[in-house]
DODREN-704911 format. One line per field, with one value per residue: residue number from 0; residue in one letter; x, y, z of N, C-alpha, C in turn. Coordinates in nm, 3 decimals, decimal comma. Example, Ala and Ser with C-alpha at 12.3 -4.5 7.8 and 13.67 -1.06 7.14 Angstrom:
2
num [0_1] $
residu [A_S] $
n.px [1,319_1,285] $
n.py [-0,569_-0,225] $
n.pz [0,780_0,708] $
ca.px [1,230_1,367] $
ca.py [-0,450_-0,106] $
ca.pz [0,780_0,714] $
c.px [1,320_1,290] $
c.py [-0,330_0,003] $
c.pz [0,780_0,787] $
# end
This chain:
180
num [0_1_2_3_4_5_6_7_8_9_10_11_12_13_14_15_16_17_18_19_20_21_22_23_24_25_26_27_28_29_30_31_32_33_34_35_36_37_38_39_40_41_42_43_44_45_46_47_48_49_50_51_52_53_54_55_56_57_58_59_60_61_62_63_64_65_66_67_68_69_70_71_72_73_74_75_76_77_78_79_80_81_82_83_84_85_86_87_88_89_90_91_92_93_94_95_96_97_98_99_100_101_102_103_104_105_106_107_108_109_110_111_112_113_114_115_116_117_118_119_120_121_122_123_124_125_126_127_128_129_130_131_132_133_134_135_136_137_138_139_140_141_142_143_144_145_146_147_148_149_150_151_152_153_154_155_156_157_158_159_160_161_162_163_164_165_166_167_168_169_170_171_172_173_174_175_176_177_178_179] $
residu [M_R_F_K_D_L_R_L_W_P_I_V_F_G_S_I_S_L_L_A_A_A_V_I_N_Y_R_S_L_Q_V_P_N_W_L_S_L_G_S_I_L_G_A_W_L_V_A_L_L_V_S_A_R_L_I_P_M_P_E_G_G_V_G_S_C_L_A_S_M_L_I_G_G_L_L_L_L_P_F_Y_S_L_G_Y_L_G_A_G_C_V_K_M_Q_M_A_F_A_A_W_I_G_C_A_V_R_L_P_R_A_M_M_V_A_T_V_G_T_V_S_G_G_M_V_T_A_I_A_I_A_I_F_L_K_V_G_W_L_N_P_G_Q_L_F_P_A_Q_V_T_L_S_L_G_T_I_G_G_L_L_A_C_L_Y_I_L_V_R_R_S_A_P_G_D_E_K_G_N_E_S_T_F] $
n.px [19,212_19,446_19,795_19,797_19,567_19,364_19,279_19,488_19,623_19,654_19,837_20,054_20,112_20,184_20,414_20,579_20,613_20,761_20,995_21,080_21,135_21,347_21,545_21,584_21,669_21,905_22,063_22,063_22,046_21,810_21,452_21,215_20,960_20,756_20,722_20,664_20,451_20,280_20,219_20,084_19,860_19,747_19,679_19,487_19,289_19,218_19,126_18,900_18,745_18,714_18,569_18,338_18,239_18,306_18,527_18,566_18,619_18,634_18,712_18,887_18,935_18,857_18,881_19,045_19,267_19,358_19,406_19,605_19,803_19,863_19,969_20,202_20,347_20,366_20,514_20,768_20,828_20,980_21,242_21,283_21,270_21,498_21,688_21,772_21,634_21,521_21,269_21,150_21,171_20,998_20,754_20,730_20,696_20,454_20,297_20,312_20,182_19,931_19,845_19,819_19,596_19,401_19,329_19,278_19,096_19,044_19,163_19,353_19,495_19,622_19,779_19,947_20,072_20,205_20,376_20,525_20,646_20,789_20,959_21,101_21,221_21,382_21,561_21,689_21,807_21,984_22,146_22,265_22,404_22,587_22,726_22,845_23,005_23,192_23,317_23,225_23,059_23,044_22,979_22,711_22,722_22,543_22,309_22,167_21,883_21,625_21,652_21,713_21,495_21,279_21,329_21,319_21,056_20,905_20,980_20,862_20,596_20,562_20,596_20,370_20,165_20,213_20,168_19,897_19,769_19,833_19,704_19,444_19,418_19,273_19,128_19,192_19,129_18,904_18,800_18,721_18,751_18,976_18,978_19,219] $
n.py [28,426_28,357_28,307_28,163_28,018_27,740_27,580_27,531_27,302_27,058_27,142_27,211_26,957_26,824_26,971_26,910_26,640_26,656_26,772_26,571_26,372_26,497_26,498_26,222_26,157_26,302_26,164_25,898_25,896_25,813_25,805_25,675_25,435_25,389_25,636_25,819_25,692_25,634_25,891_25,985_25,812_25,886_26,153_26,110_25,982_26,186_26,375_26,240_26,239_26,514_26,577_26,434_26,585_26,524_26,612_26,935_27,152_27,433_27,422_27,232_26,875_26,559_26,590_26,820_26,731_26,505_26,626_26,821_26,654_26,509_26,714_26,775_26,538_26,511_26,735_26,674_26,441_26,440_26,486_26,269_26,064_26,118_26,057_26,234_26,270_26,063_25,804_25,814_26,084_26,203_26,079_26,178_26,449_26,440_26,353_26,575_26,769_26,650_26,679_26,956_26,984_26,886_27,095_27,321_27,483_27,373_27,545_27,705_27,514_27,375_27,584_27,638_27,388_27,377_27,607_27,542_27,297_27,371_27,571_27,418_27,236_27,412_27,508_27,268_27,204_27,421_27,382_27,132_27,203_27,391_27,230_27,046_27,218_27,324_27,095_26,929_26,729_26,453_26,369_26,145_26,068_26,011_26,243_26,423_26,497_26,535_26,701_26,964_26,988_26,976_27,204_27,413_27,379_27,430_27,693_27,807_27,752_27,911_28,162_28,169_28,153_28,391_28,586_28,531_28,562_28,825_28,953_28,920_29,072_29,277_29,585_29,590_29,663_29,517_29,424_29,178_28,868_28,623_28,269_28,151] $
n.pz [-6,320_-6,077_-5,988_-5,752_-5,756_-5,689_-5,894_-6,055_-5,985_-6,143_-6,335_-6,179_-6,077_-6,315_-6,375_-6,157_-6,206_-6,444_-6,343_-6,168_-6,357_-6,484_-6,284_-6,247_-6,506_-6,523_-6,345_-6,443_-6,720_-6,833_-6,873_-6,679_-6,765_-6,577_-6,462_-6,677_-6,825_-6,613_-6,530_-6,756_-6,758_-6,512_-6,569_-6,769_-6,618_-6,435_-6,622_-6,721_-6,486_-6,449_-6,682_-6,627_-6,431_-6,170_-6,046_-5,941_-6,177_-6,380_-6,642_-6,896_-6,951_-7,111_-7,397_-7,426_-7,282_-7,434_-7,685_-7,629_-7,535_-7,766_-7,925_-7,774_-7,812_-8,095_-8,173_-8,083_-8,210_-8,461_-8,365_-8,204_-8,396_-8,541_-8,361_-8,166_-7,931_-7,663_-7,631_-7,382_-7,308_-7,492_-7,422_-7,162_-7,208_-7,338_-7,127_-6,954_-7,114_-7,125_-6,859_-6,855_-7,018_-6,849_-6,687_-6,837_-7,095_-7,436_-7,663_-7,527_-7,386_-7,590_-7,688_-7,465_-7,437_-7,681_-7,670_-7,439_-7,518_-7,751_-7,644_-7,457_-7,633_-7,781_-7,583_-7,524_-7,775_-7,804_-7,579_-7,639_-7,872_-7,768_-7,583_-7,758_-7,907_-7,719_-7,645_-7,440_-7,494_-7,706_-8,049_-8,082_-7,820_-7,515_-7,386_-7,117_-7,198_-7,097_-6,881_-6,978_-7,147_-6,967_-6,803_-6,993_-7,081_-6,849_-6,812_-7,043_-6,980_-6,747_-6,862_-7,031_-6,838_-6,697_-6,895_-6,962_-6,713_-6,656_-6,867_-6,785_-6,563_-6,300_-6,395_-6,658_-7,006_-7,085_-6,851_-6,754_-6,584_-6,663_-6,701_-6,724] $
ca.px [19,278_19,573_19,893_19,767_19,438_19,370_19,249_19,613_19,692_19,703_19,955_20,162_20,147_20,258_20,547_20,656_20,648_20,871_21,117_21,123_21,196_21,476_21,640_21,614_21,744_22,039_22,138_22,070_22,029_21,686_21,325_21,148_20,821_20,662_20,694_20,599_20,321_20,197_20,171_19,984_19,737_19,690_19,616_19,364_19,189_19,171_19,048_18,769_18,672_18,677_18,462_18,217_18,206_18,332_18,627_18,515_18,707_18,550_18,763_18,964_18,859_18,914_18,920_19,158_19,379_19,408_19,458_19,732_19,900_19,901_20,058_20,331_20,418_20,394_20,620_20,899_20,846_21,093_21,368_21,293_21,297_21,636_21,777_21,816_21,562_21,476_21,124_21,106_21,155_20,876_20,640_20,717_20,639_20,313_20,233_20,298_20,077_19,802_19,806_19,772_19,460_19,306_19,292_19,263_19,014_19,117_19,255_19,465_19,575_19,707_19,877_20,045_20,149_20,293_20,481_20,611_20,724_20,884_21,064_21,185_21,302_21,484_21,664_21,763_21,891_22,091_22,239_22,343_22,498_22,694_22,807_22,926_23,102_23,299_23,380_23,173_22,976_23,091_22,867_22,666_22,723_22,414_22,294_22,044_21,794_21,506_21,683_21,692_21,358_21,191_21,351_21,265_20,910_20,851_20,999_20,756_20,470_20,556_20,573_20,228_20,083_20,233_20,098_19,753_19,722_19,848_19,597_19,315_19,429_19,171_19,160_19,224_19,025_18,783_18,745_18,668_18,848_18,998_19,001_19,345] $
ca.py [28,324_28,400_28,199_28,083_27,955_27,596_27,509_27,505_27,185_26,962_27,200_27,195_26,814_26,796_27,033_26,829_26,517_26,691_26,792_26,438_26,307_26,562_26,449_26,082_26,156_26,353_26,060_25,769_25,916_25,749_25,847_25,545_25,421_25,399_25,778_25,883_25,630_25,654_26,030_25,993_25,745_25,972_26,268_26,062_25,959_26,317_26,434_26,174_26,287_26,653_26,574_26,383_26,683_26,468_26,705_27,068_27,236_27,500_27,397_27,109_26,752_26,456_26,643_26,909_26,646_26,425_26,714_26,881_26,545_26,481_26,823_26,755_26,427_26,535_26,836_26,613_26,319_26,445_26,478_26,129_25,980_26,143_26,008_26,340_26,253_25,928_25,787_25,857_26,231_26,234_26,038_26,268_26,574_26,411_26,349_26,713_26,833_26,592_26,744_27,091_26,970_26,859_27,218_27,434_27,452_27,325_27,634_27,748_27,395_27,350_27,691_27,619_27,268_27,414_27,698_27,467_27,199_27,441_27,634_27,309_27,186_27,512_27,505_27,143_27,216_27,516_27,318_27,030_27,273_27,448_27,120_26,994_27,321_27,337_26,965_26,857_26,621_26,403_26,321_26,011_26,048_26,039_26,374_26,422_26,592_26,564_26,813_27,090_26,988_27,011_27,343_27,499_27,365_27,502_27,834_27,844_27,749_28,030_28,277_28,166_28,189_28,534_28,665_28,513_28,622_28,970_28,998_28,914_29,146_29,380_29,714_29,584_29,729_29,436_29,418_29,047_28,774_28,505_28,147_28,102] $
ca.pz [-6,243_-6,021_-5,974_-5,633_-5,778_-5,669_-6,019_-6,126_-5,931_-6,243_-6,400_-6,081_-6,075_-6,438_-6,364_-6,062_-6,279_-6,534_-6,263_-6,123_-6,473_-6,508_-6,183_-6,280_-6,631_-6,493_-6,274_-6,511_-6,864_-6,875_-6,814_-6,663_-6,810_-6,465_-6,438_-6,791_-6,853_-6,494_-6,533_-6,863_-6,711_-6,408_-6,635_-6,834_-6,513_-6,388_-6,730_-6,719_-6,369_-6,477_-6,782_-6,562_-6,326_-6,037_-5,991_-5,977_-6,258_-6,479_-6,777_-6,912_-6,969_-7,196_-7,528_-7,406_-7,238_-7,546_-7,790_-7,588_-7,529_-7,904_-7,966_-7,708_-7,875_-8,237_-8,189_-8,055_-8,290_-8,554_-8,292_-8,163_-8,514_-8,583_-8,257_-8,075_-7,805_-7,634_-7,623_-7,249_-7,310_-7,567_-7,339_-7,047_-7,260_-7,362_-6,995_-6,908_-7,194_-7,083_-6,734_-6,891_-7,069_-6,739_-6,617_-6,927_-7,213_-7,553_-7,735_-7,442_-7,354_-7,706_-7,694_-7,358_-7,472_-7,792_-7,622_-7,349_-7,593_-7,837_-7,562_-7,407_-7,745_-7,814_-7,478_-7,543_-7,896_-7,775_-7,485_-7,712_-7,961_-7,685_-7,529_-7,868_-7,947_-7,621_-7,626_-7,324_-7,547_-7,834_-8,132_-8,049_-7,675_-7,453_-7,323_-7,035_-7,265_-7,018_-6,791_-7,050_-7,197_-6,854_-6,762_-7,098_-7,082_-6,734_-6,844_-7,136_-6,904_-6,662_-6,950_-7,070_-6,721_-6,669_-6,998_-6,951_-6,587_-6,671_-6,957_-6,718_-6,437_-6,281_-6,451_-6,800_-7,085_-7,093_-6,716_-6,717_-6,527_-6,743_-6,624_-6,774] $
c.px [19,413_19,666_19,860_19,633_19,452_19,339_19,376_19,683_19,732_19,829_20,075_20,207_20,227_20,399_20,635_20,700_20,765_21,002_21,170_21,191_21,333_21,582_21,682_21,701_21,887_22,125_22,159_22,067_21,908_21,567_21,241_21,002_20,721_20,628_20,616_20,461_20,226_20,138_20,064_19,852_19,669_19,618_19,486_19,253_19,132_19,085_18,908_18,684_18,630_18,561_18,330_18,170_18,220_18,446_18,585_18,622_18,620_18,591_18,837_18,873_18,928_18,963_19,044_19,283_19,441_19,470_19,592_19,841_19,952_19,997_20,197_20,413_20,458_20,506_20,759_20,928_20,961_21,228_21,391_21,334_21,439_21,737_21,826_21,750_21,524_21,324_21,071_21,085_21,026_20,753_20,620_20,659_20,491_20,236_20,210_20,185_19,939_19,754_19,758_19,626_19,357_19,252_19,250_19,180_19,101_19,209_19,376_19,553_19,670_19,814_19,987_20,132_20,248_20,408_20,578_20,702_20,829_20,994_21,156_21,276_21,412_21,596_21,751_21,857_22,008_22,194_22,325_22,446_22,615_22,785_22,896_23,038_23,220_23,365_23,334_23,088_23,033_22,970_22,836_22,664_22,586_22,419_22,167_21,944_21,672_21,529_21,654_21,550_21,261_21,205_21,296_21,113_20,847_20,870_20,892_20,620_20,456_20,534_20,427_20,138_20,093_20,156_19,948_19,696_19,728_19,738_19,462_19,315_19,316_19,219_19,199_19,106_18,897_18,717_18,691_18,781_18,857_19,016_19,122_19,327] $
c.py [28,379_28,280_28,109_28,010_27,803_27,516_27,478_27,377_27,083_27,012_27,187_27,049_26,775_26,852_26,956_26,698_26,542_26,706_26,659_26,362_26,366_26,512_26,305_26,075_26,206_26,243_25,933_25,776_25,840_25,819_25,720_25,548_25,437_25,545_25,839_25,824_25,642_25,794_26,049_25,931_25,827_26,092_26,227_26,042_26,091_26,383_26,372_26,225_26,433_26,658_26,526_26,474_26,626_26,542_26,843_27,154_27,303_27,470_27,265_26,989_26,661_26,512_26,730_26,831_26,571_26,511_26,774_26,774_26,510_26,588_26,804_26,644_26,454_26,636_26,777_26,489_26,328_26,430_26,337_26,043_26,001_26,100_26,113_26,331_26,106_25,923_25,833_26,007_26,270_26,197_26,132_26,402_26,556_26,408_26,490_26,783_26,778_26,655_26,888_27,083_26,936_26,987_27,331_27,393_27,434_27,428_27,674_27,630_27,366_27,458_27,670_27,496_27,299_27,502_27,623_27,370_27,266_27,507_27,529_27,253_27,283_27,513_27,380_27,153_27,311_27,453_27,214_27,097_27,331_27,338_27,058_27,091_27,329_27,203_26,887_26,737_26,581_26,359_26,175_25,980_26,085_26,172_26,371_26,526_26,626_26,681_26,945_27,100_27,029_27,157_27,441_27,496_27,443_27,652_27,885_27,848_27,875_28,156_28,284_28,209_28,337_28,619_28,654_28,574_28,773_29,027_29,004_28,990_29,248_29,513_29,708_29,641_29,648_29,424_29,281_28,955_28,652_28,384_28,075_28,083] $
c.pz [-6,198_-6,008_-5,855_-5,643_-5,767_-5,795_-6,099_-6,080_-6,036_-6,313_-6,307_-6,076_-6,199_-6,434_-6,268_-6,127_-6,375_-6,458_-6,209_-6,237_-6,503_-6,410_-6,216_-6,406_-6,610_-6,430_-6,358_-6,664_-6,920_-6,810_-6,802_-6,709_-6,696_-6,438_-6,555_-6,819_-6,734_-6,490_-6,641_-6,817_-6,601_-6,467_-6,704_-6,731_-6,462_-6,495_-6,738_-6,602_-6,385_-6,576_-6,723_-6,449_-6,185_-5,967_-6,035_-6,046_-6,363_-6,623_-6,780_-6,929_-7,068_-7,330_-7,521_-7,368_-7,355_-7,655_-7,751_-7,577_-7,670_-7,956_-7,906_-7,772_-8,018_-8,259_-8,165_-8,138_-8,390_-8,484_-8,238_-8,282_-8,566_-8,478_-8,159_-7,938_-7,788_-7,624_-7,488_-7,241_-7,381_-7,485_-7,221_-7,090_-7,288_-7,230_-6,942_-6,983_-7,157_-6,954_-6,758_-6,935_-6,964_-6,678_-6,709_-7,049_-7,337_-7,620_-7,651_-7,403_-7,469_-7,719_-7,590_-7,387_-7,584_-7,745_-7,530_-7,423_-7,682_-7,755_-7,502_-7,514_-7,784_-7,711_-7,494_-7,663_-7,872_-7,681_-7,554_-7,802_-7,881_-7,632_-7,636_-7,905_-7,851_-7,588_-7,503_-7,365_-7,682_-7,916_-8,100_-7,901_-7,618_-7,378_-7,240_-7,086_-7,183_-6,924_-6,861_-7,106_-7,088_-6,815_-6,866_-7,103_-6,967_-6,751_-6,939_-7,069_-6,818_-6,745_-6,994_-6,955_-6,691_-6,768_-6,982_-6,824_-6,597_-6,760_-6,887_-6,586_-6,425_-6,338_-6,597_-6,878_-7,096_-6,957_-6,678_-6,673_-6,615_-6,651_-6,679_-6,920] $
# end
C-alpha cells in the first residue's frame, strides 16, 4: 500500500477530525460532543459497511474498529481520571482509533492506535511540563491538550505509515506487497 492509496481514506478522515478538534480546542478549550461522538458513530457505520462488504476495503471492519477504539480510550483513561485530560480529548482519541480500525486489520489497527495514542500523550505531557516550567501555565489552569494530543498522534501515525510502507516496498527481501 502506498501513501496515495485510496484505501487510506478512513485514516485521512480520522486525522482531519483530530485536526478539527485541535482547532476548536485551541479556540475554546473544549472538544464538542457533536464532533467526537459524531466521528465515533461515523466510524462505526463505515466499519459495519466494510464488514458487510458494501464498501470495498480489503481489511478493517467492526472488530478492528471496536478494538482499536478501546485501546485509544483505555490508554488515556488514567490521565482523564487524574484530571490531566478532558473527556472530549479521550473521546476524540477513541474516534480517531475507530477510524483506523475501519481501514486496517486488527493487529495493525491496534498497533497504530497504540503508537498514535502514546506519541500524542507523550507530546502532551512534555508540552504541559515545559509550559509549567517556563511559567506559561499555572497548576490547575486549563491547557488545550487536544492540540498537542492531535499533533503527536498524527506524528505517530505518519511514523507507522512510513515504517509499514517502507517495509512493503518493492525489492524487499520478501517481495510481497503489504496492505498496511
